[in-house]
DONU-450375 format. One record per residue (C-alpha): x negated, y, z negated; residue in one letter; residue number from 0. Coordinates in steps of 0.05 Angstrom, whole numbers, padded with zeros to 5 digits, always signed. Each point is the difference from the previous one (the first is absolute). Layout:
residues N
u: X; v: Y; w: Z; rodren: a; mifi: NUM .
...
//
This chain:
residues 328
u: +03771; v: -01007; w: -00697; rodren: m; mifi: 0 .
u: +00048; v: +00008; w: +00059; rodren: r; mifi: 1 .
u: +00066; v: -00034; w: -00019; rodren: i; mifi: 2 .
u: +00062; v: -00007; w: +00043; rodren: g; mifi: 3 .
u: +00067; v: -00008; w: -00036; rodren: i; mifi: 4 .
u: +00061; v: -00027; w: +00037; rodren: t; mifi: 5 .
u: +00068; v: +00019; w: -00027; rodren: g; mifi: 6 .
u: -00029; v: +00067; w: -00023; rodren: a; mifi: 7 .
u: +00067; v: +00036; w: +00006; rodren: t; mifi: 8 .
u: +00034; v: -00049; w: -00047; rodren: g; mifi: 9 .
u: +00003; v: +00001; w: -00076; rodren: f; mifi: 10 .
u: -00061; v: -00043; w: -00015; rodren: l; mifi: 11 .
u: -00040; v: +00022; w: +00061; rodren: g; mifi: 12 .
u: +00006; v: +00073; w: -00020; rodren: h; mifi: 13 .
u: -00027; v: -00015; w: -00070; rodren: h; mifi: 14 .
u: -00057; v: -00042; w: +00030; rodren: l; mifi: 15 .
u: -00020; v: +00057; w: +00046; rodren: c; mifi: 16 .
u: -00003; v: +00051; w: -00055; rodren: r; mifi: 17 .
u: -00035; v: -00047; w: -00049; rodren: g; mifi: 18 .
u: -00054; v: -00024; w: +00047; rodren: l; mifi: 19 .
u: -00011; v: +00070; w: +00025; rodren: q; mifi: 20 .
u: -00009; v: +00024; w: -00072; rodren: a; mifi: 21 .
u: -00050; v: -00057; w: -00010; rodren: a; mifi: 22 .
u: -00044; v: +00031; w: +00054; rodren: g; mifi: 23 .
u: +00018; v: -00043; w: +00060; rodren: h; mifi: 24 .
u: +00014; v: +00026; w: +00070; rodren: e; mifi: 25 .
u: +00072; v: -00021; w: +00010; rodren: v; mifi: 26 .
u: +00038; v: -00009; w: +00065; rodren: l; mifi: 27 .
u: +00075; v: -00002; w: -00012; rodren: a; mifi: 28 .
u: +00039; v: -00043; w: +00050; rodren: l; mifi: 29 .
u: +00076; v: +00000; w: +00004; rodren: g; mifi: 30 .
u: +00062; v: +00013; w: +00041; rodren: r; mifi: 31 .
u: +00032; v: +00059; w: -00035; rodren: d; mifi: 32 .
u: -00029; v: +00062; w: +00033; rodren: g; mifi: 33 .
u: +00033; v: +00048; w: -00049; rodren: k; mifi: 34 .
u: -00030; v: -00035; w: -00061; rodren: k; mifi: 35 .
u: -00065; v: -00006; w: +00039; rodren: g; mifi: 36 .
u: -00004; v: +00076; w: +00007; rodren: r; mifi: 37 .
u: +00008; v: +00003; w: -00076; rodren: g; mifi: 38 .
u: -00060; v: -00046; w: -00007; rodren: l; mifi: 39 .
u: -00040; v: +00045; w: +00046; rodren: e; mifi: 40 .
u: +00016; v: +00059; w: -00044; rodren: l; mifi: 41 .
u: -00033; v: -00039; w: -00056; rodren: q; mifi: 42 .
u: -00064; v: -00005; w: +00040; rodren: g; mifi: 43 .
u: +00011; v: -00070; w: +00029; rodren: l; mifi: 44 .
u: -00007; v: -00020; w: +00073; rodren: r; mifi: 45 .
u: +00065; v: -00030; w: +00026; rodren: f; mifi: 46 .
u: +00013; v: -00043; w: +00061; rodren: v; mifi: 47 .
u: +00071; v: -00018; w: +00020; rodren: s; mifi: 48 .
u: +00000; v: -00073; w: +00021; rodren: v; mifi: 49 .
u: +00048; v: -00059; w: -00003; rodren: d; mifi: 50 .
u: -00021; v: -00070; w: -00021; rodren: l; mifi: 51 .
u: +00029; v: -00026; w: +00065; rodren: q; mifi: 52 .
u: -00048; v: +00045; w: +00040; rodren: d; mifi: 53 .
u: -00060; v: -00046; w: +00004; rodren: r; mifi: 54 .
u: -00042; v: +00046; w: +00044; rodren: q; mifi: 55 .
u: +00018; v: +00060; w: -00042; rodren: g; mifi: 56 .
u: -00026; v: -00036; w: -00062; rodren: l; mifi: 57 .
u: -00064; v: -00019; w: +00035; rodren: v; mifi: 58 .
u: -00012; v: +00073; w: +00018; rodren: q; mifi: 59 .
u: +00020; v: +00026; w: -00069; rodren: a; mifi: 60 .
u: -00047; v: -00049; w: -00037; rodren: f; mifi: 61 .
u: -00062; v: +00024; w: +00037; rodren: e; mifi: 62 .
u: -00056; v: +00018; w: -00048; rodren: g; mifi: 63 .
u: +00033; v: -00028; w: -00063; rodren: l; mifi: 64 .
u: -00037; v: -00042; w: -00051; rodren: d; mifi: 65 .
u: +00060; v: -00031; w: -00036; rodren: i; mifi: 66 .
u: +00075; v: -00004; w: +00013; rodren: v; mifi: 67 .
u: +00052; v: -00002; w: -00055; rodren: v; mifi: 68 .
u: +00063; v: -00030; w: +00030; rodren: h; mifi: 69 .
u: +00059; v: +00026; w: -00041; rodren: a; mifi: 70 .
u: +00052; v: +00008; w: +00055; rodren: a; mifi: 71 .
u: +00059; v: -00048; w: -00003; rodren: a; mifi: 72 .
u: +00074; v: -00007; w: +00006; rodren: l; mifi: 73 .
u: +00019; v: -00008; w: -00073; rodren: s; mifi: 74 .
u: +00073; v: -00016; w: -00012; rodren: s; mifi: 75 .
u: +00044; v: -00053; w: -00031; rodren: v; mifi: 76 .
u: +00044; v: -00001; w: +00062; rodren: w; mifi: 77 .
u: -00006; v: -00009; w: +00074; rodren: g; mifi: 78 .
u: -00013; v: -00054; w: +00054; rodren: p; mifi: 79 .
u: -00064; v: -00039; w: -00003; rodren: y; mifi: 80 .
u: -00016; v: +00020; w: +00072; rodren: e; mifi: 81 .
u: -00008; v: +00072; w: -00021; rodren: k; mifi: 82 .
u: -00045; v: -00017; w: -00060; rodren: f; mifi: 83 .
u: -00041; v: -00046; w: +00044; rodren: y; mifi: 84 .
u: -00010; v: +00053; w: +00053; rodren: r; mifi: 85 .
u: -00024; v: +00053; w: -00048; rodren: i; mifi: 86 .
u: -00033; v: -00039; w: -00057; rodren: n; mifi: 87 .
u: -00030; v: -00059; w: +00038; rodren: v; mifi: 88 .
u: -00011; v: +00023; w: +00071; rodren: l; mifi: 89 .
u: -00019; v: +00069; w: -00026; rodren: g; mifi: 90 .
u: -00052; v: -00032; w: -00045; rodren: t; mifi: 91 .
u: -00028; v: -00040; w: +00059; rodren: k; mifi: 92 .
u: -00008; v: +00066; w: +00037; rodren: n; mifi: 93 .
u: -00037; v: +00030; w: -00059; rodren: v; mifi: 94 .
u: -00047; v: -00059; w: -00004; rodren: v; mifi: 95 .
u: -00013; v: +00003; w: +00075; rodren: e; mifi: 96 .
u: -00014; v: +00075; w: -00003; rodren: a; mifi: 97 .
u: -00050; v: -00013; w: -00057; rodren: c; mifi: 98 .
u: -00034; v: -00054; w: +00041; rodren: r; mifi: 99 .
u: -00006; v: +00043; w: +00063; rodren: k; mifi: 100 .
u: -00031; v: +00057; w: -00040; rodren: n; mifi: 101 .
u: -00048; v: -00044; w: -00039; rodren: g; mifi: 102 .
u: +00034; v: +00016; w: -00066; rodren: i; mifi: 103 .
u: -00019; v: -00055; w: -00048; rodren: g; mifi: 104 .
u: +00044; v: +00015; w: -00060; rodren: k; mifi: 105 .
u: +00076; v: +00001; w: -00007; rodren: l; mifi: 106 .
u: +00041; v: +00009; w: -00063; rodren: v; mifi: 107 .
u: +00072; v: -00025; w: +00006; rodren: y; mifi: 108 .
u: +00056; v: +00022; w: -00047; rodren: i; mifi: 109 .
u: +00044; v: -00061; w: -00007; rodren: s; mifi: 110 .
u: +00051; v: -00013; w: -00055; rodren: s; mifi: 111 .
u: +00008; v: -00044; w: -00061; rodren: s; mifi: 112 .
u: +00069; v: -00017; w: +00026; rodren: s; mifi: 113 .
u: -00035; v: -00057; w: +00037; rodren: v; mifi: 114 .
u: +00002; v: -00037; w: -00067; rodren: y; mifi: 115 .
u: +00074; v: +00011; w: -00016; rodren: f; mifi: 116 .
u: +00040; v: -00065; w: +00000; rodren: n; mifi: 117 .
u: +00061; v: +00016; w: -00044; rodren: f; mifi: 118 .
u: -00033; v: -00030; w: -00062; rodren: r; mifi: 119 .
u: -00032; v: +00031; w: -00061; rodren: d; mifi: 120 .
u: -00075; v: +00003; w: +00011; rodren: r; mifi: 121 .
u: -00052; v: +00031; w: -00047; rodren: f; mifi: 122 .
u: -00073; v: +00019; w: +00011; rodren: e; mifi: 123 .
u: +00001; v: -00020; w: +00073; rodren: i; mifi: 124 .
u: -00071; v: -00008; w: +00027; rodren: a; mifi: 125 .
u: -00020; v: +00011; w: +00073; rodren: e; mifi: 126 .
u: -00009; v: -00075; w: +00007; rodren: s; mifi: 127 .
u: +00073; v: -00014; w: -00017; rodren: a; mifi: 128 .
u: +00045; v: -00030; w: +00053; rodren: a; mifi: 129 .
u: +00037; v: +00050; w: +00043; rodren: l; mifi: 130 .
u: +00076; v: -00004; w: +00003; rodren: a; mifi: 131 .
u: +00026; v: -00051; w: +00049; rodren: e; mifi: 132 .
u: +00046; v: +00017; w: +00032; rodren: p; mifi: 133 .
u: -00012; v: +00075; w: -00004; rodren: s; mifi: 134 .
u: +00054; v: +00037; w: -00039; rodren: p; mifi: 135 .
u: +00009; v: +00054; w: +00053; rodren: s; mifi: 136 .
u: -00018; v: +00018; w: +00072; rodren: c; mifi: 137 .
u: -00047; v: +00053; w: -00027; rodren: y; mifi: 138 .
u: -00037; v: -00050; w: -00043; rodren: t; mifi: 139 .
u: -00004; v: -00051; w: +00056; rodren: r; mifi: 140 .
u: -00032; v: +00053; w: +00045; rodren: s; mifi: 141 .
u: -00051; v: +00019; w: -00054; rodren: k; mifi: 142 .
u: -00022; v: -00072; w: -00007; rodren: v; mifi: 143 .
u: -00009; v: -00005; w: +00075; rodren: a; mifi: 144 .
u: -00038; v: +00066; w: +00002; rodren: a; mifi: 145 .
u: -00047; v: -00024; w: -00056; rodren: e; mifi: 146 .
u: -00015; v: -00061; w: +00042; rodren: r; mifi: 147 .
u: -00018; v: +00044; w: +00060; rodren: v; mifi: 148 .
u: -00049; v: +00038; w: -00044; rodren: i; mifi: 149 .
u: -00032; v: -00061; w: -00032; rodren: m; mifi: 150 .
u: -00009; v: -00037; w: +00066; rodren: e; mifi: 151 .
u: -00032; v: +00059; w: +00036; rodren: a; mifi: 152 .
u: -00071; v: -00016; w: +00023; rodren: e; mifi: 153 .
u: -00058; v: +00046; w: -00015; rodren: g; mifi: 154 .
u: +00040; v: +00041; w: -00050; rodren: l; mifi: 155 .
u: -00010; v: +00010; w: -00074; rodren: d; mifi: 156 .
u: +00068; v: +00010; w: -00031; rodren: w; mifi: 157 .
u: +00034; v: +00013; w: -00067; rodren: v; mifi: 158 .
u: +00074; v: -00015; w: -00011; rodren: v; mifi: 159 .
u: +00034; v: +00038; w: -00056; rodren: l; mifi: 160 .
u: +00066; v: -00025; w: -00030; rodren: r; mifi: 161 .
u: +00029; v: +00057; w: -00041; rodren: p; mifi: 162 .
u: +00063; v: -00007; w: -00041; rodren: r; mifi: 163 .
u: +00055; v: +00054; w: -00002; rodren: g; mifi: 164 .
u: -00037; v: +00062; w: +00024; rodren: i; mifi: 165 .
u: +00030; v: +00065; w: -00027; rodren: f; mifi: 166 .
u: -00021; v: +00072; w: -00008; rodren: g; mifi: 167 .
u: +00013; v: +00070; w: +00027; rodren: p; mifi: 168 .
u: +00031; v: -00005; w: +00069; rodren: g; mifi: 169 .
u: +00025; v: -00071; w: -00012; rodren: d; mifi: 170 .
u: +00064; v: -00011; w: +00039; rodren: g; mifi: 171 .
u: +00014; v: -00069; w: -00027; rodren: s; mifi: 172 .
u: -00004; v: -00022; w: -00072; rodren: i; mifi: 173 .
u: +00019; v: +00060; w: -00044; rodren: i; mifi: 174 .
u: +00045; v: +00034; w: +00051; rodren: p; mifi: 175 .
u: +00040; v: -00065; w: +00009; rodren: r; mifi: 176 .
u: +00007; v: -00007; w: -00075; rodren: v; mifi: 177 .
u: +00025; v: +00072; w: -00005; rodren: l; mifi: 178 .
u: +00050; v: -00007; w: +00057; rodren: r; mifi: 179 .
u: +00035; v: -00056; w: -00038; rodren: i; mifi: 180 .
u: -00008; v: +00031; w: -00069; rodren: a; mifi: 181 .
u: +00031; v: +00066; w: +00021; rodren: r; mifi: 182 .
u: +00065; v: -00037; w: +00013; rodren: k; mifi: 183 .
u: +00005; v: -00007; w: -00075; rodren: g; mifi: 184 .
u: -00017; v: -00074; w: -00008; rodren: w; mifi: 185 .
u: -00057; v: -00047; w: +00013; rodren: f; mifi: 186 .
u: +00003; v: -00077; w: +00005; rodren: p; mifi: 187 .
u: -00055; v: -00034; w: -00040; rodren: l; mifi: 188 .
u: -00002; v: -00076; w: +00003; rodren: p; mifi: 189 .
u: -00030; v: -00033; w: -00062; rodren: r; mifi: 190 .
u: +00010; v: +00067; w: -00035; rodren: k; mifi: 191 .
u: -00060; v: +00025; w: +00039; rodren: g; mifi: 192 .
u: -00046; v: -00046; w: -00040; rodren: e; mifi: 193 .
u: -00038; v: -00019; w: +00063; rodren: v; mifi: 194 .
u: -00075; v: +00010; w: +00003; rodren: w; mifi: 195 .
u: -00028; v: +00035; w: +00061; rodren: v; mifi: 196 .
u: -00066; v: +00029; w: +00022; rodren: d; mifi: 197 .
u: -00002; v: +00068; w: +00033; rodren: l; mifi: 198 .
u: -00055; v: +00040; w: +00034; rodren: t; mifi: 199 .
u: -00006; v: +00076; w: -00007; rodren: y; mifi: 200 .
u: -00023; v: +00023; w: +00069; rodren: v; mifi: 201 .
u: -00063; v: +00035; w: -00024; rodren: e; mifi: 202 .
u: -00024; v: -00066; w: -00031; rodren: n; mifi: 203 .
u: +00006; v: -00033; w: +00068; rodren: l; mifi: 204 .
u: -00038; v: +00058; w: +00031; rodren: v; mifi: 205 .
u: -00054; v: -00009; w: -00053; rodren: q; mifi: 206 .
u: -00006; v: -00074; w: +00017; rodren: l; mifi: 207 .
u: -00006; v: +00015; w: +00075; rodren: v; mifi: 208 .
u: -00056; v: +00050; w: -00017; rodren: s; mifi: 209 .
u: -00036; v: -00056; w: -00037; rodren: l; mifi: 210 .
u: +00010; v: -00049; w: +00058; rodren: v; mifi: 211 .
u: -00030; v: +00045; w: +00054; rodren: v; mifi: 212 .
u: -00065; v: +00007; w: -00038; rodren: k; mifi: 213 .
u: -00002; v: -00071; w: -00026; rodren: a; mifi: 214 .
u: -00058; v: -00048; w: +00009; rodren: e; mifi: 215 .
u: +00005; v: -00054; w: +00055; rodren: p; mifi: 216 .
u: +00018; v: -00054; w: -00051; rodren: a; mifi: 217 .
u: +00065; v: +00037; w: -00017; rodren: a; mifi: 218 .
u: +00025; v: -00005; w: +00072; rodren: w; mifi: 219 .
u: +00039; v: -00056; w: +00033; rodren: r; mifi: 220 .
u: +00042; v: -00002; w: -00064; rodren: q; mifi: 221 .
u: +00073; v: +00008; w: -00020; rodren: v; mifi: 222 .
u: +00014; v: +00046; w: -00059; rodren: y; mifi: 223 .
u: +00064; v: +00007; w: -00040; rodren: n; mifi: 224 .
u: +00014; v: +00071; w: -00020; rodren: v; mifi: 225 .
u: +00043; v: +00029; w: -00056; rodren: s; mifi: 226 .
u: -00006; v: +00045; w: -00060; rodren: n; mifi: 227 .
u: -00018; v: -00062; w: -00041; rodren: g; mifi: 228 .
u: +00056; v: +00022; w: -00047; rodren: q; mifi: 229 .
u: +00061; v: -00044; w: +00007; rodren: p; mifi: 230 .
u: +00064; v: +00035; w: -00020; rodren: v; mifi: 231 .
u: +00072; v: -00021; w: -00012; rodren: l; mifi: 232 .
u: +00047; v: +00025; w: +00054; rodren: i; mifi: 233 .
u: +00045; v: +00029; w: -00055; rodren: a; mifi: 234 .
u: -00058; v: +00040; w: -00029; rodren: d; mifi: 235 .
u: -00022; v: +00026; w: +00068; rodren: f; mifi: 236 .
u: +00072; v: +00018; w: +00014; rodren: f; mifi: 237 .
u: +00005; v: +00038; w: -00066; rodren: d; mifi: 238 .
u: -00064; v: +00039; w: +00014; rodren: q; mifi: 239 .
u: +00026; v: +00023; w: +00068; rodren: v; mifi: 240 .
u: +00069; v: +00018; w: -00027; rodren: m; mifi: 241 .
u: -00028; v: +00040; w: -00058; rodren: k; mifi: 242 .
u: -00047; v: +00038; w: +00046; rodren: g; mifi: 243 .
u: +00053; v: +00018; w: +00051; rodren: i; mifi: 244 .
u: +00054; v: +00015; w: -00052; rodren: g; mifi: 245 .
u: +00051; v: -00053; w: +00021; rodren: v; mifi: 246 .
u: +00035; v: -00047; w: -00049; rodren: c; mifi: 247 .
u: +00039; v: -00053; w: +00038; rodren: p; mifi: 248 .
u: +00036; v: -00057; w: -00033; rodren: r; mifi: 249 .
u: -00040; v: -00065; w: +00002; rodren: k; mifi: 250 .
u: +00039; v: -00061; w: +00023; rodren: l; mifi: 251 .
u: -00026; v: -00067; w: -00024; rodren: n; mifi: 252 .
u: +00018; v: -00037; w: +00063; rodren: t; mifi: 253 .
u: -00005; v: -00077; w: +00002; rodren: p; mifi: 254 .
u: -00055; v: -00025; w: +00045; rodren: v; mifi: 255 .
u: +00047; v: -00048; w: +00037; rodren: w; mifi: 256 .
u: +00048; v: +00058; w: +00015; rodren: l; mifi: 257 .
u: -00056; v: +00046; w: +00025; rodren: m; mifi: 258 .
u: -00026; v: -00055; w: +00046; rodren: k; mifi: 259 .
u: +00069; v: -00015; w: +00028; rodren: r; mifi: 260 .
u: +00015; v: +00073; w: +00012; rodren: v; mifi: 261 .
u: -00068; v: +00010; w: +00033; rodren: g; mifi: 262 .
u: +00009; v: -00060; w: +00046; rodren: s; mifi: 263 .
u: +00072; v: +00020; w: +00016; rodren: g; mifi: 264 .
u: -00016; v: +00072; w: +00016; rodren: v; mifi: 265 .
u: -00059; v: -00021; w: +00043; rodren: e; mifi: 266 .
u: +00041; v: -00050; w: +00039; rodren: s; mifi: 267 .
u: +00055; v: +00051; w: +00011; rodren: l; mifi: 268 .
u: -00050; v: +00051; w: +00026; rodren: a; mifi: 269 .
u: -00028; v: -00050; w: +00049; rodren: r; mifi: 270 .
u: +00068; v: -00022; w: +00026; rodren: v; mifi: 271 .
u: +00025; v: +00071; w: +00010; rodren: l; mifi: 272 .
u: -00067; v: +00025; w: +00027; rodren: g; mifi: 273 .
u: -00006; v: +00053; w: -00054; rodren: l; mifi: 274 .
u: -00063; v: +00035; w: -00024; rodren: g; mifi: 275 .
u: -00039; v: -00017; w: -00062; rodren: e; mifi: 276 .
u: +00049; v: -00021; w: -00056; rodren: p; mifi: 277 .
u: -00006; v: +00028; w: -00071; rodren: p; mifi: 278 .
u: -00020; v: -00070; w: -00024; rodren: l; mifi: 279 .
u: -00032; v: -00060; w: +00032; rodren: t; mifi: 280 .
u: -00018; v: -00069; w: -00025; rodren: r; mifi: 281 .
u: -00073; v: +00022; w: -00002; rodren: y; mifi: 282 .
u: +00010; v: +00065; w: -00038; rodren: t; mifi: 283 .
u: +00045; v: -00035; w: -00050; rodren: v; mifi: 284 .
u: -00055; v: -00052; w: -00009; rodren: g; mifi: 285 .
u: -00050; v: +00053; w: -00017; rodren: l; mifi: 286 .
u: +00045; v: +00026; w: -00055; rodren: l; mifi: 287 .
u: +00013; v: -00070; w: -00029; rodren: c; mifi: 288 .
u: -00069; v: -00033; w: -00001; rodren: h; mifi: 289 .
u: -00064; v: +00015; w: -00037; rodren: d; mifi: 290 .
u: -00061; v: +00011; w: +00043; rodren: q; mifi: 291 .
u: -00068; v: +00024; w: -00025; rodren: t; mifi: 292 .
u: -00068; v: -00002; w: +00032; rodren: l; mifi: 293 .
u: -00070; v: -00021; w: -00022; rodren: d; mifi: 294 .
u: -00045; v: +00058; w: +00021; rodren: i; mifi: 295 .
u: -00064; v: -00027; w: -00030; rodren: s; mifi: 296 .
u: -00031; v: -00010; w: +00069; rodren: n; mifi: 297 .
u: +00004; v: +00074; w: +00014; rodren: a; mifi: 298 .
u: -00025; v: +00017; w: -00069; rodren: r; mifi: 299 .
u: -00060; v: -00047; w: +00003; rodren: e; mifi: 300 .
u: -00022; v: +00007; w: +00073; rodren: r; mifi: 301 .
u: +00016; v: +00074; w: +00011; rodren: l; mifi: 302 .
u: -00001; v: +00030; w: -00070; rodren: g; mifi: 303 .
u: +00073; v: +00020; w: +00006; rodren: y; mifi: 304 .
u: +00028; v: +00034; w: -00062; rodren: v; mifi: 305 .
u: +00068; v: +00033; w: +00013; rodren: p; mifi: 306 .
u: -00006; v: +00074; w: -00011; rodren: c; mifi: 307 .
u: +00073; v: +00017; w: -00013; rodren: c; mifi: 308 .
u: +00051; v: -00035; w: -00046; rodren: t; mifi: 309 .
u: +00071; v: -00017; w: +00019; rodren: i; mifi: 310 .
u: +00026; v: +00054; w: -00047; rodren: e; mifi: 311 .
u: -00044; v: +00054; w: +00029; rodren: e; mifi: 312 .
u: +00016; v: -00023; w: +00070; rodren: g; mifi: 313 .
u: +00075; v: +00005; w: -00013; rodren: v; mifi: 314 .
u: -00010; v: +00070; w: -00029; rodren: r; mifi: 315 .
u: -00039; v: +00024; w: +00061; rodren: r; mifi: 316 .
u: +00050; v: -00032; w: +00048; rodren: t; mifi: 317 .
u: +00061; v: +00029; w: -00034; rodren: v; mifi: 318 .
u: -00034; v: +00068; w: -00004; rodren: e; mifi: 319 .
u: -00014; v: -00001; w: +00075; rodren: s; mifi: 320 .
u: +00073; v: -00019; w: +00014; rodren: m; mifi: 321 .
u: +00026; v: +00058; w: -00041; rodren: k; mifi: 322 .
u: -00046; v: +00048; w: +00036; rodren: e; mifi: 323 .
u: +00024; v: -00027; w: +00067; rodren: a; mifi: 324 .
u: +00072; v: +00010; w: -00022; rodren: e; mifi: 325 .
u: -00015; v: +00071; w: -00021; rodren: g; mifi: 326 .
u: +00010; v: -00009; w: -00074; rodren: e; mifi: 327 .
//
């Protein structure tokens, strides 16, 4: 099967390219970073440099494909909505249009479980659950809008995936952020870290996408939550990472009200002064303070999804790759 993957030079896209290639598919890697693209070519992949804003470039690049996996996105907790809208919403419209013009009938969209987050504790969230209103961040708002673009596209079979907390080798977000704070010698943990979260080791998400692209017609036009199916306390995940990397920071049991005030205050200050992304935002503090787990039974039952890698093994592999990158 000929599969095009947008965002191929990013963390998730790179893993998708390698995983789907290993599964026997003919993969076209699409992305903006030419240097990383050349690295993909050295791995036997065909790479095309194209921007989501380049509508005609996408149309040309998609020629001959059977399926597109749309993994490209601006993923950040900070920034103006206009930028998220341009990349995540208008970019998705361009992807849909390029599929339509090439007669590509199947599109897999990598969304986010952040569309559910509403600053409350929520357990076993099903795909039918209400989405957060208002959205907790500009990123989340743009993902909701992009999902709508996909679902309303005519003549297109689609699957929307909502993964939670993707991590793994090459991750530039979850574990690296934890370590940047921990290496300062302390780490704030509201509720003593006794907050339940779902996480997704990247190879498990790749496995699910592999199941989707070969799924029967009845499995399409569906939304699927994605995680390891192994909820973990933030404190326990934190301890696994610290033990693996050899860092032992002091844990600070920080009151929830204080964390939220600090997050809101720092965010407001950054906006007023026109600074870059602050170390804490109201949204990131919320993620540390509130339980959120997913019901992944839809993926299990319709697609036969059984996560192949545990949280513990995923942390071990991720930490090992970080040590190798640092030359240890």
